[in-house]
N, C-alpha and C positions, 0 to 999 in steps of 0.2 A: 513673727517678731512681736512680742508682747509690748504694749505701751508702758513707758516709764510712769511711775506714780508721782514723780516730782517733775512737773512740766510747766510750761508757760501757757496761759490761757488768754485769748484775745476775743473780744466780742465782734460779731459781724459788722462790717462798715458799709456805709452807703457809697455810691460811686463817686461823689464829688471829692475833690482833693482835700478840702478842709476837714471834712468829716472822716476821711480815711486816716489822715494823720492824727487828728484829734482823738479819735476813738481809741488810740493806743493807750489812753489812760486806763483802759479796762484790763491791761496786762496784769496777771497775777500768778503767783507761784503757789503750788501745793506745798505744804510744809514738810511732807514726807519725802523720803528718798529711798529708792529701792533698786536693786539690780535684778535683772531677769535671770534667775537661776533655777535650774531644774529642781534642786533640792527644796528650794522655797516653794516652788509650784506644787511639789508633791505634798508638802506640809499643808499648804492652803487647801489643796483639793482633797486630800485624803484623811486629814485629821479632824474633820468636823469642826466643832467649836474651839478646839484647842488652838487653832491658828490665830484666833482673835485674841488669845491671851499672850501671844508672843510679844516681846518687847525689843526695842531697837535703840541703841545709843550711838552717839558720835563724840569722839574725844580727840583733842590735839595731843601730839606726842613729842617729847624731847629726847634726843640721844640716839635716834636711829641714824646709821651711817651708810647702810647699803641694803640691797635686797635681802641679804641674809638676816638682817635685823627684822625686817617686816615679815619675812617668812617665819621667823622664830616666834614672833608675837601671834601670828595667825595660828601657828601650830599649837601654841600654849592655850589659846582660846578654844580651838576646836577639840582639844583633849578634855575640856571640862564637860561633864555630863549635863546636858540641858542646853548647851550652846548649839544652835542649828547652823549658824552662818557667821563668818568673820572675814572681813576684808580690810586691808590696810593700804593707804595711799602714801607712799614714801615721800614724794616730792612735796605734798601738801601737809605732811606731818599729821595726818588724821586717820581715824580708825572707825569702822562700823561693826557692831556686834548685834546679832539677832539671837535671842535666847528665850527659854520658857521659865518665867519666874517661879512656876510651881515645882520645877526640878532643880533649879540652881538659884541661890540667893546672891544678892548684889555683893555681899561680903566675900563670897567664894570667888566671884569674878574678879573682884579687886585684888584678892590674894594671888590669883593666877597671874595678873598683870605685874604685880609687884615682884613675884618670883621671876617674871620675865626680865625684870631689871630696867624698866624704862619709866620716865616721868611723863605725866599727861595733864591736860587742862581742858575744861569744858569749853566748847565753842558756842557762842550765842549770837542771836540776831539783834538788830538795833531796837532799843526801847521805843515804844509808841505810846501815844497819849490816850489811847482808847481804854475801855473798861472791860474788854472781852477777856474772858478767862480761858485758860488752856489746860486740858488734862495732863499734857506733858509740856516740858520746856525744851527749847533748843539752845544750847550754849556753845559759844565759840571760844576756844582757848588757844593761847600761844604755848608752844612746846619747844623748849630750848634744848639743844644737845643732840638732836638727831643728825646723823651724818650720811646715812645711806638707806636703801630700801629695807634692809634687815631691821633697822631701828623702827621704821614705820610699821612694819608688820608686827613687831613686838609690842609697840604702843597700842596699835589697834586691837590686838588680842587682849591686852590688859583691860582696856576700856570696855570692850564688849562683854567681858566676864563680870563686870560690876553689876550688882543687883539694882534693878530699877532703870538700867540703861537699855534703851530700845534700839539705838543706832549710834555708830561711831565710825567716822571717816577721818583719816589723817593724811595731811599733804606735806611732803618734804620741802617743796619749793617755797612755800609760804610759812612753814613752821607752825601750821595751824591744825587744830583738830575741831571737828564739829560733833557734838554729842546731843542726842535727843534722850531725855531722861524723865523719870517720874519724880517730881520734887517731894512727893509724899514718902518716897522710898530712899532716895539719895539726894544729897545737896551738892551744890557746885563746889563747896569746900572739900567734900569727900572725894569728888572727882579730881580736884587739884592735888589732894593728898596722895591719891593713887598714882598720879603721874609722877609726883616727886619721889614717892617710895620706889617707883620703877627706875629711878636714877636720872630722871630728866627734870628740867625746870618747867614749871607750869603756872599759868595765871589766867583768870577769866578776862576775855576781851569784851564780850557783849552777850546779851540774852534777850529772848523775846518775852521775858517775864513782864507782865503789865503793871506790876505794883512796886517797881524799883526804879530809882533814878541814881545815876552816878554824876556828880557835879564837881566842877572845879571852883573852889572858893578863894576869892581874893579878899583880904582884910583881916585875916587871922594872923596877928603878929606876935602874940604872947599867950600865956596861960589864961589871962583874964578874958581875952577875946574868944578863946576856945570855950570857956565856961559860959560866956554870953550866948554864943551860937548854940551850944548844947541846951541851954535853958529855953531858947526860942523853939527849938525842935521838940522839946519835951512838952511845951504848952500847946503846940499846934494839933488841932483835931485831925485824926486819921493817920498820924505818924505812928507806925508800929515799932520800928527800931531804926537806929542809925549808927554809923561808924565814921569817925573823922580821922583821917591820916594827917597829922599836923606837919609831917615832913614834906609830903607831896602836895598837900592842900586838896586832896580828894575826899569828897563826902558822899557816902553811900546811904541812901534813905529808902527804907521799905515802908510803904504806905498802903492804906485801904482805898482802892480806886472808887469805891462806892460812896466814900465820905469826902474825899478831896481829889482833885485832878492834879496832874503833874504841874501844869502851869500855875494853878492856884497855890500849890505847895511852894514853888519858887517865889511867886509874888508875896506869899505870906512871910517867908524867911527874910526877904529883902525889906518888906514893910516893917516888920517887927524890929529889924535892926536899924531902922531909920537911915537907910542908905549906906551903912558902914560896910556891909558885906555885898560883894558883887558875885553873882553866881552864873556859871555857864555850864550848860549840859555838855558832857564830854561825848564826843562822837566816837563810837567803837572803832571806826576806820582810822581815826587820828591816833588812837592807841596802837593800832596795828602798825602804822607807819613808824611810830617811835620805837616799837619793838624791833622791827627790821633794822632800823638804823642802829639801835643799841647792840644787836647781835654782831653787825659788821664792826662797830667800834670796839667791842670786847675782843674780837679776834685780832684787830689791829693793835690794840694795847698789848696783848699777849705776844704778838709777833715782835713788836718793838722791844719789849722787855727781854725776850729771848735773844734778839739780835744784839742788843746792847751788852749782854753778857758773853755772846759768842765772839764779838770783835776782840775783846782782850785775850780770849783763847787763841784766836788767830795770830795775834801779835806774839804771844808767848811761844806758840808752836813754830811760827814761820819767820817773824821779823827779829825778835829779840836775840836768837842765837847768833845773828850777824852783827850785833852791837855789843862790844866788849863789856861795857859797864852793866848792861842789863843781863848779859849772859852770866857774868860773875855772880850777880845776886841770885839768879834763878837756879844755878847749880850749887849754891851754898846749901849744905846739908843741915836740916832742922829736924832733929829726931831721926826716925828711920828713913825719911824721905827728903828729897830736895825741895827747896822752896817752890820751884816751878811745878812740881807734882802736887804739892799741897794746894796751890792756887787753882790749878786745873781741876782738881778733885772738888774743891769748894764751889767753883763757878758752875761746873756741870751738874753738881748735886742740886743746886737751886733750879737750874733749867729742867732737870729730869723730874724732880719730885714736887716742885712748887708750880712752875709755869706749865709743865707737862702733866700735872696731876689729872687733868681732864681725860687724858688718854687711858690712864690706869682705871679711873672710875668707870669710864664707858666700857673698857675691856672687861672689867669684873662684872659689870651689869650684863653684858652679853653672855659671858661664860656661865654666869649663875643661871641664866635662862636657857642654857644649852645651845646657844648659837654663837657664831663668830662673825666679826665685821672688820672694817678697816682699822678701828681702834685697837683690836687685838693684834693686828700686824704691826702697827706702829709701836705699841707697848712692847711686843716681843722683840722687834728689831733694836729699839733703843736700849732696852734692858740688857740684851745680849752684849751690845757694845760697851755699855756702862759697867756691868758687873764683871765682864772679862777684864776691863782696864783696872778695876779695883783689885781683882784677883791677881793681875800681873804685878801691881805694886806690892801687894802683900807677899807674893812669892819672891819678888826681888829682895825685899827686906829680910826675908828668912834665909834665902839661899845665896843671895848676891848675884844671881843671874837676872839681869833686868831686860825683860821683853818689852817691845814697843806697846804703848797704850793708844787707845782710840777714843779718848774723851771728846776730842773735837768732832769725831764722826757722829757721836750721840747728840751733841749740842746742835750741830749744823742740821742734822736730820730733823730734830724737833722744830728748828727755826724755819726750815723750808716747808715742812708740813703745815705749820701755822700760817705761813705766807700763802700757801695754796688754799687753805680754808678761808682766809680773808678774801682772796680774789674770787673764790667760788661763791662766797656769801654776797659779794657785790654783783657778780654775774647773775646769780639766782634772783637777786632783788630786781634786776632789770626784766626778768621774765614776767613779772606782775605789773609792769608799767601800764599796760592797757587797762587792767583792772583798776589801778590807781587813778587813771584818767576818768574812768566812769565814776569812781568814788568822789573825785574832786568836783564833779558836776553837782553834787548835793549842796544846796544852798546852806549857808551858815546862819543867816538871820532873815527875818521877814518883818514887814511893816504891817502891824495889826491895826485895823480901823475899828475903833470903839466909840459908838455914838457919834459925836462931832469931833472927836480927837483921834490922834494916831500915836502909836508908840512902837519902838523896835523890840522884837522878842526873838528868842532863839528859835530857829526853824524847827528844831526837834520838839518844841512845845506847841506847835500848831495843832488845832483840833478840828475835826470835821465840822463844817458850818461857819468857820471863821471867815470874816471879810478881810481881804489882804490887798495892799496896794503895791503895784509893781512899777517901778520907775524905768524909763528908757535905759537900755544897757544892763538892766539888772536881771538876775535869774528868777524865774518863776519858782516860788518856794514850795509849792505843793500842787498835786493834781487837782484840777477844779474846773469851774465854768466862769466865763467872763460875764460880769453883771453890769459893767459900765466901761465905756471907752472903746477904742479901736486901735489896732497896731498890727505889725507884722512880727512873727516870732520865728526865730531860727531853731528848728527842731532836729537839725542834722545830728547832734550828739546822741539822740535817742533813736531816730528813725533812719538815719543815714541819708536822708534827702536834703540836698544842699540848698534848695530853693526855699526862701522864707515863706511862711504860711500866713495868710490874712486871718486876723481874729477880730470878730465883732461880738456884740452881745449874744449870749447863749452858746458861743463857740467853746469847745472844750480845750483845755491847755494841760500840758504835761510838766510836772515838777522837774527842775534842772535845766529846762530850755531857756533861751535868752530872748527877752523882750527887746525888739530892735528900735522902735520909734516912740509911739505914743504911750501915755500913762494908762494902765489897766487896773481895774478893780475886779478881783476874782473872789469867788466863793469856794473855799476848800472842800473837796469831796473825799479825797483819799490821802491819808498821811501815813508816815512811818513805813512799816513793812508792806502796807497795802498799795503803796505808790508804785507807778510803773518802773521808775529808775531803781528802786530798791529790789523789785522783783527781777529785773534784768541782772542786777549785780548778784543776787542770790542764785539765779540760774547759771551764770558764768562760773561762780564759785563751785557749784555742784558739778559742773562739767569738768572743771579743772581738777577736781578731786577724784574723778572717775578713772578707771584703769582701762587702757586699750588692751585687747586680747594679746597683741604682740608683746606686751610687757610681761606676760606670764613666763615667757622664755627667759627673760632677763632675771626675773625673780628666782627662777629655778637655778640658773647659773650662779647667781649671787649666794644662794643658800649652800652651795657646795664649793664655792670659789676659795674661801679662806682655808678650809681643811686641805684642799688640793695644793694650794700654795705652800702651806706649812710642810706638807709631805715632800714637795719638790725641794724645799729648802733643806730638809733633812737629808735627802738623797744627794744634794749638792755638797753638803758638809761631809757626809760619809765618803762620797766618791772621790773628792779631792784629797781627803785625808788618807784613804787607802792608796790612792795613786802616789802620794808622796812617800808613804811607807814602803811601797814596792819599787820606788825609783822610776815611776812612769814619767816624771818630769824633773828637770835639773834643779838643784838647790839655788841656782842663780836667780830663779824666779821669786824666791822668798824675800820679804823685806829684811832690812838689817836687824840682826838679833831675833828675827822672827822664826816661828816654827811652822811645820806643815799644818798643824791644827789652826793656828792663827790665820794663816793664808787661806785655808778652807772656810774658816768662820766668816771672813769678810765677804766672800762670795755668797755664803748662805744668808747673811744679814741683808745684802743687797737684794736677793731674791724676795725675801720677806717684805722688804720695804717698798720695792718698786711695783709689786702687784697690788692693784687697788680695785675693789669692786664698785667704787663710787660712780665711776663713769658709766658702768652698765646700768646702775640704778637710776641715773639721771637722764639716760638717753631718750626714753619715751615720755616721762611726765613733764620734762621741761618743754619739749616740742608741743605736747598737747596743751600745756598751759599757755604758751605763746599763741598757738593757733586759735584757741577759744577766745582769747582776748582780742586778737586781730579780727576774728569773725564778728565779734560783738560790735566793734567800732565800724565795721562795714555793713551792718544791718543783717548779719546772718548769725543767729543764735544756735550754737551747737550744744546738744545735750549730753555729750560725753565722748571719751576717747574711742569707744566702740563704734560710734556713729562715724567718726573720722576714718577709722580703718575700713569700714564697710563701703563708705561712699567713694573711696578712691578706685574701686574696681567695678563700679556700676556699668552694666552692659545695656540695660533698657531703662528708659524713663517714661513712665505712664503719666499722661496729662489728662486731667478732667477738662471739659470744655468750658462750661458756663462758670464765670468768675475766676477761672484760672488762665486759660488762653484768651478768654474774652474779658471785657471790662466788668461784666456782671450788672450792667445797667442798660435796660432796654430803651430804645429810642425809635420813634416812627420815622421811616425813611421815605415812605410814599403812601398816598391815599388816592385811590382811583374809583370813580363813580361809574356804575354800569346801569344808570337809569336816568329818568328825566330830572331827578333832583340835582340842585346845584351843589358845588363843593362845600360852601359854608353851611348849608342846611344839613348836608350829609354828616359833616364833622360834629355839628351840634347834636344831631340825633345819636350818633355813636357815643359821644362824650357823656351825654345825659344818661345813657344806659350803663356806661362803665364807671360813672362817678361813685356808685355805691360799692364797687368791687375793691378789694385790697390786693389784687393780683398785680405784679410788676408790669405786665403788659397793659393792664387797664390804666394804671397811673401814667404810663408812657403815652397812651392815646389821649387821655384827658389833658395832659401837659401839651401835647401837640396841638389839640383843638384850641386850647386857651391861648397859645402863642399865635395861632392863626387869627383869632379875634382880637386879642389884647396883647400884642407883642411887647409893648412898652411896660407891662406889668409883670413880666416874666420873673419867675422865682425858681430856685433849684430844689426846693423842698416839696415833694409830691403831696404830702398831707396839707401843707399850707396852700398849695395850688387849688386843691379841691374846695377848701373852705372859701378861698377868695373867689373862685369861680361861682360858687353858689350864691355868695353875697352879691356878686355883680348882677345876678338875675338873668343871665343869658342861657343857663341850662333849663331844659324842659323838665316838668314834673313827671316822676315815674312811680309805678306801683307794681306790686307782686314781683319784686325782684327775687331772682333765684340764681345762685352760682352752681354750675354743673361741673364738678371736677373731671378733668381730662377732656372736656368738650368746650366749655365757654360759659356764657351767662345768657339769661333771658329775663325780660320784664315787659311791662306795658308802658307805652308812651302814647299819650292822646288816645288811650283805650285800644291801642293796636299793639300786637305782639312784635317785639324786636328781638332778634337772635344775633349774638356776636360770638363767633367761635370757629371751630374747624369743620372739616368735611363731615365728620361723624354727627355733629350736631345738626347740620343741614339735612343729612340723610334721614335722621330720626324724625324730623319735622316735615319731610316730603318736600324739601326745597330743592329744586332742580338747579344744578350748576352747569351753565352753558360751556361748550368746548372752549370758547375764547377766554372765559374766566378761568377755567381749569388750567389752560396753558399759561395764563398770567401768574397764577399761584405757583405753578411748577417753576416758572422762571425765577420767582422770588426765592423759592427753596433752593434752587441750584446756585443762587447768588448768596447763599448763607443767610437768608432772611426767612422770617415766619409770616405766612399769609393768614390774616384774620378776616374771615368772611362775614359780611353783614347782610341780614335779611330783615325786611320790614313789611309787615302786613302781607306775609305769604310770598313775597317776591325778593329775589336777590338784588340788592341795591348797590353794593360796592365791596371793595377789598382794601384793607389797611395792611401795608407791609411794615413789619417791626423787625429791627435788627439789634443784635448785641455786638457792638464793634469789637474787633480784635484789639488786644493791647499792642501798642505801637512797637514794642520790642519783640513780639512773639516770633516773627519771621526770622530775625537775626539770631535769636536764641536757639531756635530749632536747627538752623544751619550750623551754628557754632557747636551744638551737641554732635551733629553728624561728623564734623571735622575732628572732634575729640574721640571719635570711635564709639559714641553712644547712640543707640537707636531710639528715637522718640516714637511713642505710640499714643494715639488719642482714643480714649474709651468714653463713650457717652450713651445715654439713653434717649437722646433727642431723635427727631425725625432723621431717617437715614440719609435722605437726599440733602438735607441741611447740614448734617454732620460731615458728609463727604465734601461738600462745598467749603466748609470751614477748614477742613484738613488740607484741601488743595490750596486754599488761600495762604495758609500758614506754612505749607511745605512739608506736611507730614503725610507719608505714603501709606502707613499702616494705621487703619481705623478699625476699631472693634466695637461691637454693640455691647452695651451693658445689659446683660440678661439677668433679671431678678429670679430668685432672691439672692444668689451669690454675688452678682454684679461684678464690679471691678476686681474684687478680691479673687474671684475664680480665674480671671484673665492673668492676674499676677502669679497665682499658684501654677498655672500652666507654663508660664515662662521660667519658673524656678525649677522645674522638673529636671532640667539638664545641668543644674548647678549654677545658673546665671544669677548675678546680683541685680535685683530690680529695685528701682526707685519710683516712688509715687508722689506726684505733686497734686495737691487738692486743697479745697477750701470749705466744702460743705459738710453737713452732718452725715450725709450719705457717703462721704469719702473716708470717714474715720475707720471703717473696717478695712478698707484697702490700704490706708496709711499704716495700720497695724500689721497687715499681712505682708507688706513690702519689706524688703531688707533694709531699705532706707526710706523713711517717710519725711516728706518736706511739706510743711503746712504754710500756705500763703498767710502773711501776717494779718490780713484783713478777714481771715476765715473765722469759722466758728470755734467756740471753746473746745468742743468734742474733737474736732479735727486736729487742733493744735496739741491737745493732750496725747494723741496717738502718734505724733510725729517725732522724728529724731532731730530735725532741723526746723527752725521757724524763720521764715523769710520776712523780716520786719517791715520792709518797704512795700510789700505787695507788688513786687517787680520781678518779672521772670528772669531778668539778668542775674539775679542772685542764685538761681539754679546753677548757672555756669560757675558763679563764685564758689558755691558750696562744694561742687565737685573738684574744681581747680584747686581750691585751698586744701582739700583733703589729700589730693594727689601730691601736692608740694610738701604737705606735712609728713606723709608716709615716706616720701623720698628723703626728707630730712632725718626722720627717725632711723631709716636704714643706714644713712650716712653716719649718724651718731654711733650706731652699733659697729660700723666698720672702724671708726676712730677708736672706740673703746676696745674692741676685740683685737684689732691690728696692733694697737699699742702694747697690749699684754703679750701677744704672740711674738712680737719683735723684741720687746724689752726684757722679758724674763730670760730668754737664752743668753742675751748679752750680760745680764746681771749674774747669771750662773757661771759665766766664764767659758761658754761653749766656744767662743771665737778667740779666747785668750791665747791658746797655743799657736794660732796662725797670725793674728794681728797684734798680739800683746795689748789688747784693749781690755781694761778692767774698769768697772763702774763702781766707784767708791760709794759707801752707804749714804753719804750726804748728797751725792749727785743723784743716787736712786730716789732719795726722798724728794728732791726737787722735781724730778720727772713724774713721780707719782702725784705730787701736788698739782701739777699742771694738766694732768690727764683729764680730770673731771672739769676743769676750767675750759678746756678746749671743747668738750661736749656741750657745755652750757652755752658757750659763745656760738657754737654751730647752730643751736636751737634759736638763739637770739636773732640770727639772720632772717628768720621768718617774720620779724617785725617790719622788714622792708617790703613785705608782700603788698602788691598793688592789685586790686581786683580788676579783671578785664572790663573794659568799657565797650560800648556798642561799636566803636570804631576799631577796636582791637580784637574782639571776640573771634572774628573770622580768621585771625592770624594764628589761632590755637590749632595745633595739629595733634593727631593721635600719638600717644607715648609709645 
């Protein structure tokens, strides 16, 4: 399993709690995103330098309604010469395209997407105040109009074909697209235009461009105010261009970051305006929220409009014939038709072609691209009902034979479909609640300390090095370090740890966490997209846009679904018509004044309308989206749907020992003297020798000795301890210090040689180890401790026992895995006797030696030979090859950057309980996905035969087109609501882990 290129990176942490949680500030995301694809690997490995010239873009897409749309877009993209890879995320309305700019131009890609018939918009990251330049930009766009996976695939394909676009991913659930592009080749406006030309609605949400600000301006009330503001901008140094939208009050400013900073720019505008204008940096997430709300509101308005026109139709059709006065008016002939017919025709025409225009537009977009989706079915069904009714009226006017009309069926059908889309948009909005909660953690304002004064500024204008004041109960505005004050900080929203963390001077703090008690002054170190919270949000967004392998089946089904349904509808029409012609069923079944054709047509229309591929397209992405958000709120970062799918069938979990099962911080447990020397003198001698060493065991020994002599001056920082110890003057002078890797250390104390290390060091210096000392060392090793032997002036003088304590939850987690049917294995390169002792203590029966150079990776590959899924849990640099080799890599959050890059899961809290959480959540998610598919497939399997009239001869049950529309609308809503049940997921606790049983 190759590591993903867009991953989370954390720096290694010390063992103390404060540092472990505080060091989370180092979390950062790589800007690139990639799928592990064989074709891409071949390009990178076999094309020499050509792979470095490939470009990737990410774009949001509007108009996709099902998997057929997304497949259509992907197909259109892959058909372009020079496009190597194209993938579309239906739920997130995003697309990714990998292409060679030497073979295909951005204009060609754009034309291909436009031909696919979808709208798109570049997705961008939040603006930061730094001056770092980027060779490419990442834009985030909203894409309106997507309705299924087919739309997503179509938009992704179009975006990936654009010249200069390096990456494009589209997500249906969030109606977003993320595009990485070269601003020297293509602009954001070009990407938005491509999305709109494809038939979707697109707009830029945010970008990581460092020289642009989007501001909300208060104080522009008339033309004169606008001219004053434009004059101020024209005079300001560093402003390249600007655009003011006087209707929305949005001001977009492009500036030179080498001349003016974003904060100076805002201050300059407000200062030149003498306080008349109030500026606020617009949060991209705020715009996203308003976009989601706007989509639901738009659907609701359409539904209400259609309903308000359908109600009069209902009265004309059902109520008025029973009221003499109204019936007289309605049957009054006006020209060739009765008044009632004119009214029904007029009302339905408005519903069909004004309110329902979106279905025709989306259907034409799909057909133009050579694909079919839900909109094609709706447009086909409503058009058949409408145009038949019009034809029946005209035929009656000419011949005098008046057949029944079905205007009401067309109107009610559109009404129920719009109701379903409204409910679906509300339900889909709920799937991103976890993400929105993360976004809401982002502080809006901050108190900036300038000299002796203070002022409130927009949090998005904070710059590295700023001094900020945090009041009790307030959010910490940026990642930084405490420079004054002390308090407790609630970091549960980021780390998942509920216990508040003590913060003193030099303690690191994380932006978005809450200051509980005292006032703190902090120095900002990381802001914008470099901050921990921003990177977590970015990682979760990336995971939500990924596709689980199980979704490929749904995409394939969606790509052929609509043609199959249309074929079934034609067979239904022909079958019932032929049956009526040959007298296979009695004429009593026909409606009044109806014909066999009309009778057959109603069955056919119901088949077209009731079959919907939307539920199939939403089954996987909605569940993945909810699961990744839930995982993030529980301290488990999931890097994609493929990780969820693999983790649910894990058979073996490989544990590293040091830092994974153990706390990773050595402590001295015993010190025994085997000479005439007293204990204090012995510890002073050993500490003096080890004071110059940087080894963790050495620091543990010095710490222990200092506690022995000066307990009241204890400190948790090893480096500080050494300096304090030396300043106290209790350490002896040393000379000729030498560190011997794999053996220990040696130096001169009082001109006598002292050796501190293992048996090999003693043997090489002809130091005899008595039997009783050897037995003592063996006892230490059998109790999972390391025995450090000390010799002075040619004689063995004592032994120091050093242990790395197990994590408190290790035993319960191991037993929990066993009960889940997962076999834990410990692989380590430590002393075999010590390793066996640790394994016994934690409850692991299978212990394997890490034999270099292959190490843990070779053990993993041996387990994979029979097809078993293997997970690896590790934290060190040496664990990264094993994390990459494993089917599922889980990096402890306090681990190294390299280890976390290679992992599929990041356990943020450095707690082994989250291994259980990761596997348990993946199992529940896959169960939910399977259930979603059962809902979607069973719905179509049951409903299509009913709509086709299979049971009509026996039960006389007929599903009118309007009722079929209602059922179709509710199908996708039921799937999304099923996925939303994952929001109720509660991760197992130590008290409940043992209640988990094998599935």
